[in-house]
NURO-797108 format. One record per residue (C-alpha): x, y, z; residue in one letter; residue number from 1. Coordinates in steps of 0.001 Angstrom, whole numbers, plus 524288, in hexadecimal, padded with zeros to 5 digits. Each point is the difference from the previous one (the first is absolute). Example, Ala and Ser with C-alpha at 12.3 -4.5 7.8 and 13.67 -1.06 7.14 Angstrom:
2
+-------+-------+-------+------+------+
|    xx |    yy |    zz | loro | loke |
+-------+-------+-------+------+------+
| 8300C | 7EE6C | 81E78 |    A |    1 |
| 8055A | 80D70 | 7FD6C |    S |    2 |
+-------+-------+-------+------+------+
//
This chain:
289
+-------+-------+-------+------+------+
|    xx |    yy |    zz | loro | loke |
+-------+-------+-------+------+------+
| 7BD15 | 84A49 | 81137 |    X |    1 |
| 802F7 | 8094B | 7F4D2 |    X |    2 |
| 806D3 | 7FAB2 | 7F403 |    X |    3 |
| 80979 | 80929 | 7F958 |    X |    4 |
| 8020D | 7FD24 | 7F16D |    X |    5 |
| 80E62 | 7FEC9 | 7FC82 |    X |    6 |
| 7FF18 | 7FB14 | 7F20E |    X |    7 |
| 7F3E0 | 7FE55 | 7F7B8 |    X |    8 |
| 7FD69 | 7FD3A | 7F1B6 |    X |    9 |
| 7F6A4 | 7F822 | 7F796 |    X |   10 |
| 806AE | 7F336 | 803ED |    X |   11 |
| 7FF8F | 8016C | 80EB1 |    X |   12 |
| 80253 | 807F1 | 80C39 |    X |   13 |
| 80931 | 80048 | 80BB4 |    X |   14 |
| 7FAE5 | 8069D | 80C3B |    X |   15 |
| 8062B | 801D8 | 80D5B |    X |   16 |
| 7F96B | 7FFD3 | 80D38 |    X |   17 |
| 80474 | 7FF6B | 80E0F |    X |   18 |
| 7FCCF | 7F47F | 808A6 |    X |   19 |
| 801F4 | 7FFC5 | 80EC2 |    X |   20 |
| 80C6A | 805C5 | 805F1 |    X |   21 |
| 80507 | 8072F | 7F3FD |    X |   22 |
| 80090 | 7F3F8 | 7F753 |    X |   23 |
| 7FE58 | 8045C | 7F1D7 |    X |   24 |
| 7F9A0 | 7F677 | 7F690 |    X |   25 |
| 8004E | 80083 | 7F128 |    X |   26 |
| 7F39B | 7FAB2 | 7F9D8 |    X |   27 |
| 800E8 | 7FB5D | 7F1E2 |    X |   28 |
| 7F4BD | 7FE00 | 7F69B |    X |   29 |
| 802E6 | 7FB86 | 7F226 |    X |   30 |
| 7F84F | 7F95A | 7F542 |    X |   31 |
| 80834 | 7F3AC | 8022F |    X |   32 |
| 800D4 | 7FF9B | 80EDC |    X |   33 |
| 7FE93 | 806A9 | 80D17 |    X |   34 |
| 80A9C | 8010B | 80A59 |    X |   35 |
| 804C8 | 8077F | 80BD4 |    X |   36 |
| 80D4D | 80335 | 805CA |    X |   37 |
| 803E0 | 8054E | 80D4F |    X |   38 |
| 80ADC | 80A2C | 7FFEF |    X |   39 |
| 80289 | 7FBA8 | 80DF4 |    X |   40 |
| 8087F | 7F410 | 7FDA1 |    X |   41 |
| 7FFA1 | 801AD | 7F13E |    X |   42 |
| 7F685 | 7F4B5 | 800C0 |    X |   43 |
| 7F6EB | 7FAF9 | 7F570 |    X |   44 |
| 7F31A | 7FD25 | 806E6 |    X |   45 |
| 7F6F7 | 7FB61 | 7F532 |    X |   46 |
| 80028 | 7FBED | 7F1CF |    X |   47 |
| 7F3F8 | 7FAD7 | 7F91A |    X |   48 |
| 7FFFD | 7FDB2 | 7F148 |    X |   49 |
| 7F2D8 | 8026D | 7F9B0 |    X |   50 |
| 7F71D | 7F418 | 800E3 |    X |   51 |
| 80823 | 7F968 | 80A9B |    X |   52 |
| 7FECF | 7FEC8 | 80EBE |    X |   53 |
| 80A82 | 80806 | 806EC |    X |   54 |
| 80D8C | 7FA25 | 7FE2F |    X |   55 |
| 80599 | 805D6 | 80C7D |    X |   56 |
| 7FA3E | 7FE29 | 80D8B |    X |   57 |
| 7FF22 | 80A9B | 80A5E |    X |   58 |
| 7FBB2 | 7FE34 | 80E08 |    X |   59 |
| 7F3E8 | 80770 | 80464 |    X |   60 |
| 80703 | 802D6 | 80CCE |    X |   61 |
| 80CED | 804D4 | 7FA58 |    X |   62 |
| 8062F | 80AA6 | 80840 |    X |   63 |
| 802A3 | 80C76 | 7F870 |    X |   64 |
| 8090A | 80735 | 8092A |    X |   65 |
| 80E3A | 803CA | 80115 |    X |   66 |
| 8085A | 7F536 | 805C2 |    X |   67 |
| 7F682 | 7F53B | 7FC24 |    X |   68 |
| 80081 | 7F74E | 7F3FB |    X |   69 |
| 7F41F | 7FEEE | 7F71F |    X |   70 |
| 7FAD0 | 7F20B | 7FF99 |    X |   71 |
| 7FDE4 | 7FBDF | 7F1EA |    X |   72 |
| 802DD | 80469 | 7F227 |    X |   73 |
| 80EA8 | 7FF8E | 7FD1C |    X |   74 |
| 80838 | 804B5 | 80B7E |    X |   75 |
| 80E47 | 80255 | 7FC69 |    X |   76 |
| 80907 | 7F881 | 8090C |    X |   77 |
| 80D06 | 80745 | 7FFDD |    X |   78 |
| 80B37 | 8012C | 803BE |    X |   79 |
| 7FD57 | 7F2F7 | 80653 |    X |   80 |
| 7F5F5 | 7F549 | 7FF00 |    X |   81 |
| 7FA9B | 7FA14 | 80C7E |    X |   82 |
| 80595 | 8025D | 80D76 |    X |   83 |
| 80D85 | 8061E | 800E5 |    X |   84 |
| 806EE | 80158 | 80D22 |    X |   85 |
| 7F866 | 809A8 | 80874 |    X |   86 |
| 7F9BF | 8076C | 7F4C1 |    X |   87 |
| 7F333 | 7F8A0 | 7FE5F |    X |   88 |
| 7FA73 | 7FA63 | 7F37B |    X |   89 |
| 80229 | 803DC | 7F1E4 |    X |   90 |
| 807CF | 80C96 | 800C9 |    X |   91 |
| 7FBE4 | 80E3F | 7FF1B |    X |   92 |
| 7FC4E | 80246 | 7F1AA |    X |   93 |
| 7F1CE | 7FC2D | 8029F |    X |   94 |
| 7FF1C | 80A7F | 80A83 |    X |   95 |
| 80688 | 80AFB | 7F860 |    X |   96 |
| 7F96A | 80B82 | 7F99E |    X |   97 |
| 80158 | 7FECB | 7F129 |    X |   98 |
| 7FE52 | 80AFF | 7F63E |    X |   99 |
| 7F8C7 | 7FF2C | 7F31D |    X |  100 |
| 80A00 | 803F7 | 7F5CB |    X |  101 |
| 7F84C | 7FD2D | 7F38B |    X |  102 |
| 7F267 | 7FB84 | 7FC37 |    X |  103 |
| 7FB8E | 7FCF4 | 7F238 |    X |  104 |
| 7F392 | 7FA7E | 7FA16 |    X |  105 |
| 7FFA0 | 7FA8F | 7F22B |    X |  106 |
| 7F63F | 7F7C6 | 7F89B |    X |  107 |
| 806D9 | 7F39B | 8044A |    X |  108 |
| 80474 | 80270 | 80E0A |    X |  109 |
| 80237 | 808B5 | 80BC5 |    X |  110 |
| 80E2C | 8020E | 8040C |    X |  111 |
| 804CC | 80568 | 80CF3 |    X |  112 |
| 80DC0 | 80322 | 8048F |    X |  113 |
| 80212 | 80114 | 80EA8 |    X |  114 |
| 80C7C | 803BE | 8070B |    X |  115 |
| 80528 | 7FF22 | 80DE4 |    X |  116 |
| 80D6D | 80330 | 8054C |    X |  117 |
| 8070A | 80154 | 80CE7 |    X |  118 |
| 80B45 | 7FC28 | 808B8 |    X |  119 |
| 801DE | 7FC29 | 80E2B |    X |  120 |
| 7F22B | 7FAA9 | 80078 |    X |  121 |
| 804D3 | 7F488 | 80820 |    X |  122 |
| 80C49 | 7FDD9 | 807F7 |    X |  123 |
| 80092 | 7F2D3 | 7F901 |    X |  124 |
| 7FF55 | 80651 | 7F285 |    X |  125 |
| 80578 | 80DF6 | 8006C |    X |  126 |
| 80389 | 80054 | 7F17E |    X |  127 |
| 7FB07 | 80B61 | 7F798 |    X |  128 |
| 7F712 | 7FAA2 | 7F569 |    X |  129 |
| 7F5BB | 80318 | 7F5D8 |    X |  130 |
| 7F48E | 7F762 | 7FC0D |    X |  131 |
| 7F89F | 801E5 | 7F343 |    X |  132 |
| 7F3DB | 7F7F5 | 7FDBB |    X |  133 |
| 7F974 | 7FF3F | 7F2AD |    X |  134 |
| 7F277 | 7FA07 | 7FF7B |    X |  135 |
| 7F7B0 | 7FD21 | 7F415 |    X |  136 |
| 7F186 | 7FCAA | 800F8 |    X |  137 |
| 7F82A | 7FA77 | 7F4B3 |    X |  138 |
| 7FA97 | 7F279 | 7FCF6 |    X |  139 |
| 80D84 | 7FC18 | 80510 |    X |  140 |
| 8078A | 8056F | 80B7D |    X |  141 |
| 80E89 | 80345 | 8001F |    X |  142 |
| 8083D | 804D4 | 80B44 |    X |  143 |
| 80E61 | 80326 | 800D6 |    X |  144 |
| 80822 | 804D8 | 80B56 |    X |  145 |
| 80D39 | 80645 | 7FD6D |    X |  146 |
| 808B7 | 800CB | 80BF9 |    X |  147 |
| 80B6E | 8098D | 7FF6A |    X |  148 |
| 80B2C | 7FF5B | 809AF |    X |  149 |
| 8045F | 80E22 | 8016F |    X |  150 |
| 80B5F | 7FCDD | 80901 |    X |  151 |
| 80E58 | 7FD4A | 7FD5A |    X |  152 |
| 7FF09 | 7F249 | 805CA |    X |  153 |
| 7F92F | 7F3A9 | 7FB31 |    X |  154 |
| 7F373 | 7FCAC | 8071B |    X |  155 |
| 7F785 | 7F3DA | 80171 |    X |  156 |
| 7F141 | 7FE51 | 80059 |    X |  157 |
| 7F541 | 7F5DD | 7FFBA |    X |  158 |
| 7F290 | 802DF | 7FA6E |    X |  159 |
| 7F2A1 | 7FB9F | 7FB5C |    X |  160 |
| 7F43D | 8047E | 7F857 |    X |  161 |
| 7F6D5 | 7FAFD | 80AB9 |    X |  162 |
| 7F44D | 7FDD2 | 7F6FD |    X |  163 |
| 7F2ED | 7FC45 | 80624 |    X |  164 |
| 7F7FD | 7F961 | 7F557 |    X |  165 |
| 7F152 | 7FF67 | 80192 |    X |  166 |
| 7FAC3 | 7F24F | 7FD6F |    X |  167 |
| 7F2FF | 7F8FE | 800F9 |    X |  168 |
| 80615 | 7F80F | 80B06 |    X |  169 |
| 80DAC | 7FADA | 80328 |    X |  170 |
| 7F9A1 | 7F298 | 7FFD1 |    X |  171 |
| 7FD74 | 80152 | 7F168 |    X |  172 |
| 80D2D | 8063C | 7FCF8 |    X |  173 |
| 80CD1 | 7F963 | 7FC52 |    X |  174 |
| 80D8B | 8037B | 7FADF |    X |  175 |
| 8041B | 7F3A8 | 7F8E1 |    X |  176 |
| 80CA1 | 8062A | 7FB0D |    X |  177 |
| 8055C | 7FF7C | 80DE8 |    X |  178 |
| 7FD62 | 7F17B | 801B5 |    X |  179 |
| 80CDD | 7F8FD | 801EC |    X |  180 |
| 807B1 | 80CC1 | 80133 |    X |  181 |
| 808D6 | 800B2 | 80C01 |    X |  182 |
| 7FAA8 | 808C1 | 80AA4 |    X |  183 |
| 80316 | 80493 | 80DC4 |    X |  184 |
| 7F46B | 7FEBD | 8092E |    X |  185 |
| 7FF0C | 80B55 | 80996 |    X |  186 |
| 7F5CC | 7F8C9 | 80831 |    X |  187 |
| 807CE | 7F377 | 80228 |    X |  188 |
| 80D76 | 8067D | 7FE5B |    X |  189 |
| 803CB | 7F4DA | 7F6D5 |    X |  190 |
| 807F1 | 803B5 | 7F3F2 |    X |  191 |
| 801A3 | 7FA36 | 7F24D |    X |  192 |
| 7F2DD | 7F91A | 800A2 |    X |  193 |
| 7F82C | 7FB16 | 7F45B |    X |  194 |
| 7F1CC | 7FC22 | 7FED1 |    X |  195 |
| 7F367 | 80201 | 7F86F |    X |  196 |
| 7F595 | 8098F | 8048A |    X |  197 |
| 7F221 | 7FD16 | 7FB95 |    X |  198 |
| 7FB3E | 80D3D | 804C1 |    X |  199 |
| 80455 | 80C3C | 80724 |    X |  200 |
| 7F87F | 7FE9A | 80CBA |    X |  201 |
| 80802 | 80579 | 80B4A |    X |  202 |
| 807BA | 7FFBF | 8082E |    X |  203 |
| 80A0A | 80076 | 7F501 |    X |  204 |
| 80C86 | 80801 | 800AB |    X |  205 |
| 80A0A | 7FB33 | 7F638 |    X |  206 |
| 80B88 | 8058E | 7F897 |    X |  207 |
| 8018A | 7F8F0 | 7F2EC |    X |  208 |
| 80D4D | 800F3 | 7F989 |    X |  209 |
| 7FB70 | 8022C | 7F228 |    X |  210 |
| 7FE67 | 80BB5 | 7F6F5 |    X |  211 |
| 7F7D5 | 7FA3B | 7F511 |    X |  212 |
| 7F2EB | 80614 | 7FC6D |    X |  213 |
| 7F53E | 7FAA9 | 808C6 |    X |  214 |
| 7F16D | 7FE61 | 7FE50 |    X |  215 |
| 7F63B | 800FA | 80B0D |    X |  216 |
| 7F4CD | 7F789 | 7FB23 |    X |  217 |
| 7F2B2 | 8031F | 805E4 |    X |  218 |
| 7F61B | 7F5A8 | 7FC24 |    X |  219 |
| 7F530 | 806EA | 80786 |    X |  220 |
| 800B9 | 80C42 | 7F7A2 |    X |  221 |
| 804C7 | 7F8C7 | 7F3EB |    X |  222 |
| 80BF7 | 80867 | 7FE2F |    X |  223 |
| 80EC6 | 7FF87 | 800C6 |    X |  224 |
| 80800 | 80B22 | 805AB |    X |  225 |
| 80D52 | 7FF3F | 7F97C |    X |  226 |
| 80B88 | 806B2 | 80693 |    X |  227 |
| 80CE8 | 80216 | 7F900 |    X |  228 |
| 80BA0 | 805B2 | 8074E |    X |  229 |
| 80D0D | 805EC | 7FC39 |    X |  230 |
| 80BE4 | 80035 | 80914 |    X |  231 |
| 7F842 | 7F939 | 80AB6 |    X |  232 |
| 80601 | 7F2FE | 803F5 |    X |  233 |
| 7F539 | 7FA23 | 80883 |    X |  234 |
| 7F15F | 7FEA1 | 8015E |    X |  235 |
| 7F971 | 8012C | 80D32 |    X |  236 |
| 7F2F5 | 7F8FD | 801B2 |    X |  237 |
| 7F872 | 8046A | 80BFA |    X |  238 |
| 7F2C5 | 7FEB6 | 8064E |    X |  239 |
| 7FEFF | 8013C | 80EC8 |    X |  240 |
| 7F4FB | 7F64D | 80207 |    X |  241 |
| 7F442 | 80237 | 808C0 |    X |  242 |
| 8068C | 7FF39 | 80D51 |    X |  243 |
| 80ADB | 809E1 | 7FD58 |    X |  244 |
| 7F6C4 | 808C5 | 7F845 |    X |  245 |
| 7F6E1 | 8010E | 80BA7 |    X |  246 |
| 80AEF | 806C9 | 80794 |    X |  247 |
| 802CA | 80A0A | 7F54B |    X |  248 |
| 7F80C | 80C30 | 802FC |    X |  249 |
| 8022B | 805DA | 7F275 |    X |  250 |
| 7FA6A | 7F3DD | 7F944 |    X |  251 |
| 7F132 | 80011 | 7FF3F |    X |  252 |
| 7F8BA | 7F405 | 804BD |    X |  253 |
| 800F8 | 7F509 | 7F601 |    X |  254 |
| 809C0 | 807B1 | 7F7DC |    X |  255 |
| 809BE | 7F4CF | 7FFA5 |    X |  256 |
| 7F647 | 7F852 | 7F7C2 |    X |  257 |
| 7FFF5 | 80AAC | 7F581 |    X |  258 |
| 80E46 | 80123 | 7FBF9 |    X |  259 |
| 80CDB | 7F93D | 7FD3B |    X |  260 |
| 80D08 | 80720 | 80040 |    X |  261 |
| 80935 | 7FC4A | 7F4EE |    X |  262 |
| 80BA8 | 80911 | 80169 |    X |  263 |
| 80B22 | 80261 | 7F679 |    X |  264 |
| 80B32 | 8013E | 809A3 |    X |  265 |
| 80E6B | 80085 | 802EF |    X |  266 |
| 800DF | 7F971 | 80D3E |    X |  267 |
| 80ED7 | 7FEF0 | 7FF59 |    X |  268 |
| 808F3 | 80BEF | 80057 |    X |  269 |
| 801A5 | 80736 | 7F321 |    X |  270 |
| 80B49 | 8095B | 7FD81 |    X |  271 |
| 7FF7B | 80DB8 | 7FA49 |    X |  272 |
| 80D7E | 805BF | 7FD2B |    X |  273 |
| 8030E | 80E05 | 803D2 |    X |  274 |
| 7F8D6 | 80A15 | 7F7A7 |    X |  275 |
| 7F8C5 | 7F546 | 7F86E |    X |  276 |
| 7F1DF | 7FBB3 | 7FE65 |    X |  277 |
| 7F860 | 7F35E | 7FEA0 |    X |  278 |
| 7F23B | 7FE2E | 7FAA3 |    X |  279 |
| 7F61E | 7F5C7 | 80473 |    X |  280 |
| 7F3B8 | 7FD50 | 7F813 |    X |  281 |
| 7F374 | 7F85B | 7FFEC |    X |  282 |
| 7F568 | 7FE7C | 7F5C6 |    X |  283 |
| 7F276 | 7FACB | 80345 |    X |  284 |
| 7F65B | 7FAE6 | 7F5FD |    X |  285 |
| 7F261 | 7FA4B | 80191 |    X |  286 |
| 7FD1F | 7F45C | 7F758 |    X |  287 |
| 7F24D | 7FA15 | 7FF1B |    X |  288 |
| 7FF08 | 7F134 | 7FFEF |    X |  289 |
+-------+-------+-------+------+------+
//
């Protein structure tokens, strides 16, 4: 596997290599962190600040091939979140080829700009569009997705930053900021529920109607992963649990006990007027106890 340097200076280096089935990966090494990004799907795979365990989780049995989603990191769910009619889960952005538009390394961070565009990619979403993703890696992580509607008609979408956070164990992980917040339970199909979760052991699949900053507290690793979102109206909390995980061939054995998904999302239809754009953002910080 040959690594081709793209950008290199005294602060860090970005190299590119090809994984199976023409999937190009950007590998990032910086004095403050390491990371990797797949140009297939425009998907952040890893981010690890110096001195910390990895913040993002990636399955050992992820499938790196056209037409398959990569299990882990931060898949981009767009132009819909979840199942939509006959189109399958989570839209087509995570299976598109993205281009690296810009890459920059400074003393304080690594910044990437990725772009993808198209039209008629689904009979359910024929609209011409452009996606621009800006990602910043340092001791903190920032991600923004700008969605441009290039048509002369308004269009609707749902979305999520489907973040897989690596934890010591879901048993030792909690999100107290969601306690008492109304949620829809995708397992029981009950809506507008409220309760208190002591941990994040699956099966959990909930949409919380809240946009406040949340903290994933991991008592096992003595750290808090703080996630702040902009223009995302919901949080999705998901872990499949052991039984469902055992049927997922792209989830390595025991993988469900290594991560919790806390996703900044828009699970209800959002409007983009003709020839206009919207920008979604998330910022992730690691805070020691």
